[in-house]
N, C-alpha and C positions, 0 to 999 in steps of 0.2 A: 363169335364171328371167326371164320376161318382166315388163314394166312392171306389168301388172294383178296378177300374182302378188306382186310386191314391195309393192304397195299393200295387198293383202289381208293380208299378214303383220302389218300394223298395226291391223287391224280387231279390235274386242273379241271377235267370234265366234271368230277364230283363236286369240287369246290364251287364251280359255276352253278350246278344244279342246286346245291344247298343254299347258296346266296339268293337264288331266285325264290326258293321256298320261304326263306326268312323274310324277304321283301314282299311276299304275297303275289309274286309275278310268275309262279311256276307254270310253264306252258302245259296246255292240255294234251299236246302231242309232241313227243320227243323221240328222235332217232339217235341211237348210240351205235357207232361203228367201231370195229376192232375184232380181235380174236374171239372165237366162240366161247372159249373158257372164261374170258374176261367179261364179255358182254352179258353172259348169263348171270354172273355174280353182280354185275353193275345194276342190272334191272331189279334185283332183290333190294339193293341199297336204295335205288330210286323209289321203290314201293314203300320202304320203311320211312324214307324222308318225306314222302307225300302224305303219309297217314299219321306220322308222329306229331303229338302236340308241341314237341320241342324241336321239330324239324330235323329229325335224324339223330336222336341221342344214342341209338343202338343198344339201349338198355331196358326201355319200357316194354310193356306187353305188346303194344302195336308193332314196335320194331322187331322184337324177338320172334313174333309170329310171322311177320312179313319175311324176315330172313330165313325162317324155317319152313316156309311154304304152307303154313297152316292158318293164315289170316283169312277169314271168310270174305273179306272185301278185296282180296287180291286174286285175280283169275288169270290163268296162263293159257296161251295158245301157241301152236296148234295142238290138237289132241294126238296126232300121229307124228311121224318124222318130218313131214312136209305139209305146208298149207294147202288146203283145198277150199273150194267155195263154201262148203258146209261149215268150215271153221269160222269164216267171216260172218256167215249167217248167224251162227251161234253167238259170236262176239257182239254183233249188233243187238241181238235179242237180250243178251246179258247186260249190255250197257244201259238199257232202259229199265232195268229192275233196280229198285231203290237199294242203297247199301244196307247191310244187316246191322252195322254199327256206325255211329257217327253220320257224317254227311258227305263222305268221299268214297270213291271206288277206284281201284287201280287195275288196268288191263295190261298184261305183259305179253308182247308179241315177239317170240323168239325166232331167230333165223328167217327174217323176212325175205332174204334172197331166194328162198324157195317158192315165193309167190309168182304165179304167172301173171300176164297182163290182165286177164279177166278177173282174177282174184283181187289184184291191186285196185282195179277200177271200182269194184264193188265196195271197197273200203273208203273211197274218196269222201263221200258225203259225211260219214261218221267222223273222219279225221277233221273235216272242216267245221262241223257243227255238232260236237258231241253233247250228250246230256250234261246238265249242270252237275259239277262235282266229280266228273269222270276224268281221270288222267290216263293217257295211253302212252306206254313206253315201248318202243320198238327197237329191235337190234338187227343188224345186218353186217356181214363181213366187209361189204363195200358199199359206199353211198350210191354208186352208179348201177348197182343191181336193182334199184327201184326206179320206177317211171318218173320223169320230170314233174308230172302233175301231182304225184305222191310226195316227192321231195319238197315241193314248194309249200306243202301244208305242214311241214315238220320243222321243229327246232333241232339243229344238228349239234351233237356232242361227239367228239372223236377221242378215243382212248389212245394214249401214247404207248409206244412199244416199251416193254420192260427191259431193264438192264440184264446182262448175263448173270450177274450175281443173284438178282431176285428170281429169275427164271430157274436157275440152278436150285435155289432154295425151295421153290414150288415143286420141282421134280423130285427132290430128295424126300420131301414130306409126302409125296405120292408113292414112294417106295423104290425109286431109282437109286442105284449106287452112286457114290460121289463122282467117280470118274466118268460114268456114262452121262450123268446129269450135267457136269461141267462141259463136256464135249458137245452135247446137244445144245446147250445154252449158247455156246460160242458159234455154232453153225447155223442157228435158226434165224438170225437176222432180227431178233426181237420178237418173233412170233411164238407165243406160248403154245399155240395149237401144233405148230410144226415141231417145236422142241419136244413136246410130249411124244410125238411119233418117232422122232429121231433117237429118243432115249431107250426105245425098245430094241431088241436084238435085230428084228427085221428092218426097222427104221435106220439103225446104225449101218446095216449092210447096204441099204439103199444109198445113203450118203457116201459110203465107201466106194460103191460102184460108180457113182457120178464122178468122184475124184479120179478114179482109175481111168474112166473114159477120157477125161480131159487130159490126162497125162500120157496114156498109152495108145490111144486110137491112132493108127498110122495109114490104113488103107481100106479098100472095100471089103476085104476079108475080115478086117476088124469090125466093120459095121455089122456084118452078119453075125459075128460072134457076140458082140455086145447087145444086139437086138434080142438074141436068145437069152442072154443073162437078164436083161431088163424085163423079159416076159413074166418073171416071177412076181413082179410088182403091179401087174394088171389088176383091175378090180379095185379093192379097197385101198391099195397103196399107189395107184396111178398118179393121183394128184401129189402125193408125197414125193414121188420120183421127180416130177417136174419142179416142185418147189425146192427140193434138195439141189437139183441141178442149177436152178437160178441162184441159190445162195452160194454154191461153190463158185460160180462165175463171179458173183459180187466180191467174194473173198479174194479171188484171183485178181480182179481189177484193182482192189485196194492195195494188195501186196505189190502188184506190178508198178503202182505209182507211189510206193513207199509210204502208204498211209496205214495207220493203226487199225487193227481188227479187234474190236472189243471182245474180251474174253479169251483171246488166243494166246497161247504160250509160245515161246521161241521154238520149241520142238515142233509144235503144230505148223508154224510158219515155214520151217525147213522142209516140210512134206510137200510144199508146192514149188520148191526150187527148180525141179526138172520140167515143170509145166509153164513157168512164167514166160519164157522166150518163144513158146510155141504159138502165141496169139498176139495180135496187135490190140491196142486199146479199143480201136473202132470195131474190130471183129467181136471182142467180148461184149461190147454194148449191143451190137446187132443180135448176137445169140441170146442175150438176156431178153431182148424185146421179142425175139422169135419164140422163146420158151413161154413167154406170157401169152402169145397168140395160141400156142399149143394148149395151154391150160384152158383158155377160153373155148377152144375146139372141144376139149373133153367135156366141158360144161354142157355143150350141145350134142353130146353123145358121139363124138368122133372116135374112130377106132384107135385104141391105144398102141397096137403094134405098128400101124401105119404112121402114127404120130411120132413114135420113137425113131422109126426109120428116117423120117424127114429131119428130125433133130440131129441124128448121128451124121447124116450127110452134110448138114449145115456146119457142124463142128469140124468134120474132115476138110471141107472146102476152106474154112477159115484157117486151119493149120497149114494147108498147102499154100494159101495166099501169103501167109506170114513167112513161110520158108522161101518163096520166090522173092519176096521183098528183101529178105535178109541176104539172099544170094546176089541180087542186083546191087545192093549197097556194098557188099564185099568186093564185087568185080569192079565197081566204080572206084574203089580205093586202090 
């Protein structure tokens, strides 16, 4: 078992799953939410636990093959990067084929946030009344990426965010140097997916640009300059840019209110000294919310350049509002 798997064994979500298996009450349809890297490993643990005679010993043949992806009664979907109706049709067909060994079969559905409404609706009947002995484990980054009618047929398990120390350990085992791993772990807000991106050279540059924007953006000329700088993160890193900006804002909010930032050193905290007084608490919260709306827009294919333009103007407006408020307070004194 790899390092992430051993960490997940200690998660409350896994303890609940194992307890249900031991009691004989393991649900036929379970949704696991959390980072993609975590949910993928968790689904393997779930498959092992469902098939193991000892409810997840992680040592027997059933467990080892389930974890290794070679068990004939553990099937994974989708076949490509995203779910298509054909994947669900294949899943339904597979569900009614008898297990090759024993009396149980496990179907793993990875990244269900990629399902459109039509695909989800096609899955409803199988979720509600699967064949006897079939367990379906689904994963999604967010519970609300699925339709209410789908969610109502699933037992939910939510994975907790990992500590900076654990995330740093995962990144180092993946090849990141210690300094990059520690910094990414501190900046990711508990998201292993984001930490993995921030530990790369391009990801670190992305986080650095977000911090620079919050500190140095002063006028409309600056918005044009930083829009050009952000353009390098369009495409594969567009979501990383918005996630990194959100995390930088959350760090700023915690520091502004003298709260601890897990994983941050004193030297890292000092890097935000020139930024703290440029925003009010309310403005930071509003920008965090706006950044979330921007991320949702990208999910529905909004233009990245226009999205960044709007975000930069929002940040500039917030800075000007804070400056006016400070000037008014000073004149009143």
